[in-house]
C-alpha positions in Angstrom: 19.9 15.2 48.7 21.6 16.5 45.7 20.7 17.4 42.1 22.5 15.3 39.5 22.5 15.7 35.7 21.9 12.1 34.4 22.5 11.1 30.8 20.9 8.2 29.1 24.1 6.3 29.4 24.3 7.0 33.1 20.7 5.9 33.5 21.6 2.5 31.9 24.4 2.1 34.5 22.0 2.8 37.3 19.6 0.3 36.0 22.3 -2.4 36.2 22.0 -2.0 40.0 18.2 -2.0 40.1 17.0 -3.5 43.4 15.4 -7.0 42.7 12.6 -6.1 45.1 11.4 -3.3 42.9 8.0 -3.8 41.2 8.0 -5.1 37.7 8.5 -2.4 35.1 5.4 -1.1 33.3 6.2 -0.3 29.6 3.2 2.0 29.3 4.4 4.1 32.2 8.0 4.1 30.8 6.8 5.3 27.3 4.7 8.0 28.9 7.7 9.3 30.9 9.9 9.1 27.8 7.4 11.2 25.8 7.4 13.9 28.6 11.2 13.9 28.7 11.6 14.2 25.0 8.9 16.9 24.6 10.3 19.1 27.3 7.3 18.6 29.6 9.4 16.8 32.2 9.5 18.4 35.7 12.0 17.9 38.4 10.0 16.6 41.4 10.3 13.1 42.9 13.7 11.8 44.0 15.7 8.9 42.7 16.7 6.8 45.6 19.8 4.6 46.1 20.9 2.4 48.9 23.7 4.1 50.7 25.8 0.9 51.1 25.1 -1.2 48.0 24.3 1.6 45.5 21.2 -0.3 44.5 18.5 1.7 42.7 15.6 1.7 45.2 13.2 4.3 43.7 13.1 5.6 40.1 13.5 2.6 37.9 10.8 3.7 35.5 12.3 7.2 35.1 15.8 5.7 34.6 14.5 3.3 32.0 12.6 6.1 30.2 15.7 8.3 30.2 17.9 5.4 29.0 15.5 5.0 26.0 15.3 8.7 25.1 17.0 10.7 22.5 18.0 13.6 24.8 21.3 14.6 26.3 20.0 14.1 29.9 18.0 15.6 32.7 18.4 16.9 36.2 17.1 14.7 39.0 16.9 14.9 42.8 19.1 12.1 44.2 19.0 10.6 47.6 21.6 8.1 48.8 20.8 6.6 52.1 
């Protein structure tokens, strides 16, 4: 595991490799996360997960979508690849 600073632009890149088996995105959840991120209430806790071999985003699509829509410079996230 590592901690990575992710910008909205990088979040958009990660979303391009979103695993097709992920659940459908929930816009209410995305907007709630976006508000937390922009208001400074965001807390580093759950990890963002990527497939080690394909680089597909396995866990964290809602957080990446919220960040990609935000007006902030970026946030730190726990990242797991594997």
